[in-house]
C-alpha positions in Angstrom: 140.3 71.5 112.5 136.9 71.9 114.9 136.7 71.4 118.7 135.1 67.8 120.0 132.0 69.8 121.0 131.5 71.0 117.2 132.3 67.7 115.7 129.7 65.9 118.3 126.8 68.0 117.6 127.4 68.2 114.1 127.6 64.4 114.2 124.3 64.2 116.1 122.7 66.8 114.0 123.0 65.2 111.0 120.9 62.2 112.1 117.3 63.0 111.4 115.9 62.0 114.2 112.2 63.5 113.7 110.3 63.2 117.4 109.7 60.3 118.4 112.4 58.4 116.6 116.2 58.3 117.7 117.8 56.3 114.3 121.0 56.4 116.5 121.8 59.4 118.0 121.4 57.3 121.5 124.0 54.7 120.3 126.7 57.7 120.0 126.2 59.3 123.2 126.4 55.8 125.0 129.6 55.2 123.6 131.0 58.4 124.8 129.5 57.4 128.1 130.8 53.9 128.1 134.3 54.7 127.0 134.5 56.9 130.3 133.1 54.8 132.9 129.1 55.0 132.9 126.9 52.5 133.3 124.2 52.5 130.3 121.0 51.1 130.0 118.5 51.1 127.6 114.9 51.9 128.6 112.8 52.0 125.3 109.6 52.1 125.7 107.2 51.6 122.1 108.5 53.4 119.5 110.6 55.8 122.4 114.2 55.0 122.8 115.3 56.4 126.7 119.1 55.8 127.6 119.6 55.7 131.6 123.5 56.2 132.3 125.2 56.2 135.9 128.7 57.0 136.9 129.8 56.7 140.8 127.3 56.8 143.8 126.0 59.4 146.1 124.2 62.7 145.5 123.0 62.2 141.8 123.1 65.1 139.6 121.2 63.9 136.3 122.0 65.6 132.6 118.3 65.6 131.0 117.9 66.1 127.5 116.3 64.8 124.1 117.5 63.8 120.6 114.3 64.1 119.0 113.7 67.1 116.8 110.6 68.7 115.2 109.9 67.9 111.6 112.5 70.8 109.4 109.6 71.6 107.1 110.2 72.4 103.2 113.9 72.0 102.8 113.9 74.4 100.1 113.1 77.0 102.5 116.7 76.7 104.3 119.8 78.2 103.4 121.6 75.0 104.3 120.0 71.3 104.5 118.8 70.6 108.4 120.1 67.5 108.5 123.8 67.9 106.6 125.1 70.5 109.6 127.5 73.2 108.3 129.6 75.8 109.9 129.8 79.2 108.1 131.4 82.0 110.1 131.3 81.2 113.5 127.8 79.5 113.2 126.3 76.1 113.4 123.4 75.4 111.3 121.1 72.5 111.0 117.7 71.1 112.9 118.3 70.6 116.8 121.6 72.8 117.0 119.8 74.8 119.5 116.8 72.4 120.7 119.2 70.5 121.7 121.5 68.5 120.4 124.3 71.4 120.9 123.1 71.2 124.6 123.3 67.1 124.2 127.2 67.6 122.8 128.6 70.3 125.7 126.9 67.8 128.4 128.7 65.0 127.2 132.1 66.7 126.5 131.8 68.2 129.4 131.3 65.5 131.7 134.2 63.6 129.9 136.5 66.7 130.8 135.5 66.6 134.4 136.1 62.4 134.5 139.9 62.9 132.9 140.3 65.2 136.1 139.1 63.6 138.9 138.4 59.8 137.9 137.7 59.2 141.3 134.8 61.6 141.6 132.5 61.6 144.8 128.8 61.8 144.3 126.7 59.8 141.1 126.8 61.5 137.7 123.9 60.9 135.1 122.2 60.7 132.3 118.2 60.4 131.0 118.2 61.0 127.2 114.9 60.6 125.5 113.2 60.8 121.6 109.8 61.8 122.8 110.2 65.2 123.9 109.0 67.1 121.5 105.9 65.0 120.6 104.0 62.6 123.3 106.0 63.2 126.1 104.2 59.4 127.3 107.4 56.9 126.8 110.3 58.5 127.5 111.4 60.4 131.0 108.5 60.2 132.7 107.8 56.2 131.7 112.0 55.9 132.6 111.4 58.2 135.9 108.3 55.9 137.2 110.7 52.9 136.8 113.7 54.4 138.5 111.3 55.2 141.5 110.3 51.8 141.7 113.7 50.9 142.1 114.7 53.5 144.9 116.5 55.9 142.6 117.4 59.2 144.1 118.3 62.0 141.8 119.2 65.1 143.7 119.6 67.4 141.0 118.3 67.7 137.7 120.3 70.0 134.9 118.4 70.4 131.8 119.5 71.2 128.9 116.5 73.3 126.9 117.4 76.6 125.7 116.4 78.6 127.9 118.7 81.7 126.8 117.3 84.5 125.1 119.7 87.2 123.8 123.0 86.1 125.5 123.9 82.9 126.4 123.0 82.5 130.1 120.8 85.7 130.1 118.0 83.8 131.2 118.2 80.4 133.9 114.6 78.1 134.5 114.0 77.5 137.7 110.2 76.2 136.6 107.6 76.0 134.3 104.3 76.8 133.9 101.6 73.9 133.6 99.4 73.4 130.1 95.9 72.2 130.0 93.8 72.3 127.3 89.9 72.3 126.6 88.6 70.9 123.7 84.8 72.1 123.2 82.3 71.2 120.7 79.3 73.5 121.0 76.2 72.1 119.1 73.4 74.2 117.2 71.2 72.2 114.6 71.9 71.8 110.9 69.9 73.2 108.1 69.9 74.7 104.7 71.4 78.5 104.9 67.7 79.7 103.0 65.8 78.7 105.6 68.0 79.9 109.2 64.5 80.1 111.0 64.9 76.0 110.6 68.6 75.9 112.3 70.5 77.0 114.8 74.0 78.1 113.6 77.0 77.4 116.4 79.2 79.9 114.8 76.7 82.2 116.0 76.4 81.2 119.2 80.1 81.1 119.8 80.9 84.9 119.6 79.4 85.7 122.2 81.4 83.2 124.3 84.4 83.7 123.5 84.0 87.4 123.7 83.7 86.5 127.2 86.6 83.9 127.1 89.2 86.4 125.7 88.2 89.2 128.2 88.9 86.9 131.4 91.4 88.1 133.4 92.6 84.2 134.7 95.1 85.1 137.4 97.5 88.1 138.5 100.8 85.4 138.6 103.4 86.1 141.4 106.9 86.3 142.4 107.8 82.9 141.0 105.2 82.7 138.0 103.6 85.3 135.2 100.1 85.6 135.1 98.1 82.7 133.9 97.2 83.0 129.7 94.5 81.5 127.5 95.2 81.1 123.4 92.8 79.7 121.2 94.6 77.2 119.1 91.8 75.9 116.6 88.2 76.3 115.4 86.1 74.1 112.8 82.9 74.3 111.6 81.1 72.9 109.2 82.0 70.9 105.4 83.0 73.0 103.1 79.6 73.7 101.3 77.8 77.1 101.2 74.2 76.0 101.5 74.2 74.2 104.3 74.3 75.6 108.5 76.7 73.3 110.3 75.2 71.4 113.0 78.3 71.8 115.9 81.8 73.8 115.9 84.7 72.8 117.3 87.1 75.0 119.9 90.5 74.3 121.1 92.3 76.8 123.9 95.2 75.9 125.8 96.3 77.8 129.4 99.5 77.8 130.5 99.5 78.5 134.2 101.5 78.7 137.4 100.7 78.1 141.2 98.4 80.7 142.0 95.4 79.0 140.1 94.3 75.4 139.8 92.8 73.3 137.0 89.8 73.0 138.4 89.6 76.6 139.2 89.8 77.1 135.6 87.8 74.6 134.5 85.0 75.9 137.0 85.4 79.3 135.5 84.7 77.9 131.6 81.7 76.0 132.8 80.2 78.9 134.2 80.9 81.0 131.2 79.2 77.4 129.1 76.5 78.0 131.3 76.0 81.7 131.3 75.6 81.6 127.6 73.1 78.7 127.7 75.1 76.2 125.1 74.7 73.0 124.7 78.4 71.7 124.5 80.8 68.3 125.3 84.5 69.5 126.6 87.5 67.1 127.1 90.1 68.5 129.3 93.6 67.4 129.0 96.5 68.4 131.4 99.4 67.4 129.8 101.8 69.3 132.8 101.7 70.7 136.2 103.4 73.3 137.1 106.8 72.8 138.9 109.4 75.0 141.0 112.5 75.2 142.2 112.6 78.5 144.5 116.1 77.8 145.7 118.7 75.4 146.7 122.3 74.6 145.6 121.3 73.4 142.4 120.0 77.0 141.1 122.6 79.0 143.3 125.5 76.7 141.8 124.1 77.8 138.2 124.2 81.4 138.9 127.7 81.6 140.1 128.5 79.6 137.0 127.0 81.6 134.6 128.2 85.3 136.4 132.0 83.7 136.4 132.3 82.2 133.3 129.3 84.2 131.3 130.2 87.5 132.6 126.7 87.8 132.8 123.6 88.2 135.7 120.9 86.0 134.2 117.0 86.2 134.8 115.1 83.5 136.9 112.3 83.1 134.7 109.5 80.5 134.7 107.9 81.3 131.1 108.2 79.7 127.6 106.5 75.9 127.2 106.8 73.3 129.2 109.7 70.9 129.4 110.2 66.9 130.8 111.9 68.8 133.9 108.4 68.7 135.3 108.6 65.1 135.9 111.5 65.2 137.9 109.0 66.2 140.9 108.3 62.6 141.5 112.0 62.3 142.4 111.9 65.2 145.0 114.6 66.9 142.5 116.1 70.3 142.1 115.6 71.2 138.7 117.5 74.2 136.7 117.6 74.6 133.1 120.6 76.5 131.0 120.8 76.0 127.6 121.5 78.0 124.3 119.8 80.5 122.9 116.4 79.6 121.5 115.7 82.6 118.6 115.2 80.1 116.1 114.1 77.1 117.6 111.9 75.2 115.7 112.3 77.4 112.7 113.8 77.1 109.5 117.7 78.0 109.5 118.1 77.0 113.1 121.4 78.2 114.3 123.8 78.8 117.3 127.1 80.1 118.0 130.0 78.0 117.8 131.7 80.1 120.5 128.2 79.8 122.4 128.6 76.1 122.6 132.2 76.3 123.5 131.2 78.7 126.3 127.8 76.9 127.7 130.3 73.7 127.7 132.7 74.8 130.0 129.8 76.3 131.9 128.6 72.2 132.5 132.1 71.4 133.6 132.1 74.1 136.4 128.9 73.5 137.5 129.2 69.9 137.3 132.3 69.9 139.2 131.2 72.4 142.2 128.0 69.9 142.7 129.5 66.5 142.6 133.6 66.5 142.1 
């Protein structure tokens, strides 16, 4: 017979909650939390489901997670059906097992154990669960926190269940994440017939020296908390599919991941100067989806490190690598934010999976962190 945390994880994984849809996952979690004395509040915005649940009063620890998952793609490429969770030889397969329904199940079961042991605990426990983390991240955690701030809610600690581990459970703990900024750039030329290039101006030719310069720039050196700023080209589109037409414009998209040693204005200034130096006619739109955030030290980070060392028998690396997470929105609450979750090797991939033993061990880690902070 499977243990409670595996049963709950399987129940959540079996729901095809492709972002931004929840499809009932949060109802299952709400029932678990209500049964142990949580006050559950639904805060849905447009097509996004959000759950805010609290128990107790005083210093607040929020357990943060999301029930939405990315599309599994072609099911024929999976060895098991992505939304019919299967345990084989100690491995739990299914979309969302690692990112992050497994961690959500671990959080719920860990809290249940704590409340059973200490029903009259000190401090306040809370859950914030959304269904749009994998998509726009507009109507989820961000909107809920804006509402909580208007109510003068205070959140002291935020433990995020994103899959932070690399090779061994607990080998990486994240105390921040880099910011993310995307540029949508259009370079204008002049459309014409390929047989008469003297009457046209090919924007594809125009971008080659610009892209060469863009790629060669060292944007920042990083520091003890953040790695160097990186730039990646993500999309280039031009033309209409005709082999006898020189296109009139070309679209280029590129993304920056940056720490606190450079500003978005610094990056923009360099790009605009580069475009000017190459005498390009252009239009550009900037989208900042995340600013960097960092918890340098404090009770939460120290507690997580201590528990991982004690329970996992491993000294974690403290990193800020990877993509963005909803932990960034807690900066408006002045919260300490730390991420501890399952191994991320198969997230967003075909045959996503986790070890059952890791799921059980993570539950124990969460239980000890909660007790040390709140109980």
